[in-house]
C-alpha positions in Angstrom: 0.2 0.0 0.0 2.7 2.4 0.3 3.8 4.8 -2.5 -0.3 4.1 -4.0 -3.0 5.7 -4.3 -6.2 4.5 -3.0 -7.5 4.2 -6.7 -4.3 2.3 -7.5 -5.2 -0.3 -4.4 -6.4 -4.3 -5.7 -9.8 -4.4 -5.0 -11.3 -6.7 -2.5 -14.7 -8.5 -4.2 -14.9 -11.0 -1.2 -14.6 -8.9 2.0 -15.4 -11.1 5.6 -16.3 -9.2 8.9 -12.8 -9.3 10.1 -11.5 -7.5 7.1 -9.9 -3.8 8.0 -10.9 -1.0 5.9 -9.4 2.6 6.2 -11.6 5.6 7.0 -11.4 9.2 7.5 -12.9 10.5 10.5 -13.8 13.9 9.9 -12.8 15.1 13.4 -9.4 13.3 13.7 -7.7 12.2 10.6 -7.5 8.4 9.4 -8.1 5.4 11.4 -8.9 1.7 10.7 -12.0 -0.3 11.5 -13.3 -3.7 10.9 -16.0 -4.2 8.6 -18.6 -5.5 11.2 -17.7 -2.2 13.4 -18.2 -0.2 10.4 -21.1 -1.6 9.4 -22.8 -1.7 13.0 -21.9 2.1 12.8 -23.7 2.8 9.5 -26.5 0.5 10.4 -27.1 2.7 13.9 -26.4 -0.2 16.5 -26.0 2.1 19.2 -28.1 0.6 22.1 -26.6 -0.3 25.3 -25.4 -3.9 25.2 -26.5 -6.1 27.6 -24.6 -6.8 30.7 -21.5 -8.6 29.5 -21.7 -7.1 26.2 -22.3 -8.7 22.7 -20.3 -10.1 20.0 -21.6 -9.7 16.1 -20.8 -13.0 14.4 -22.1 -12.1 11.2 -24.1 -9.8 8.9 -25.5 -10.7 5.6 -28.4 -9.9 3.0 -31.5 -12.2 3.2 -33.4 -13.4 0.3 -35.8 -10.6 0.7 -32.4 -8.0 0.4 -32.8 -7.1 4.0 -29.8 -6.7 6.4 -29.7 -9.3 9.1 -27.1 -8.9 11.9 -26.5 -11.7 14.1 -25.4 -11.0 17.5 -25.2 -13.3 20.7 -26.3 -16.1 18.5 -29.5 -13.8 17.6 -30.4 -13.0 14.1 -31.9 -9.4 14.0 -33.7 -8.2 10.9 
């Protein structure tokens, strides 16, 4: 990645939730984030987690083209 512009990088056409992407935070510059956290933020998952927290294990689109988020082994559509 060093010495290349973003448009020169090879496209990842099969990303997984643990891949790391580069984002530009408008308040503090560049940061890294996993895809699962990026999607969670984009989808507005902001509620307080249950005691002990939660772990997002999967995010996918179902046959009805709805986003399904699986956390603590529970799918939420």
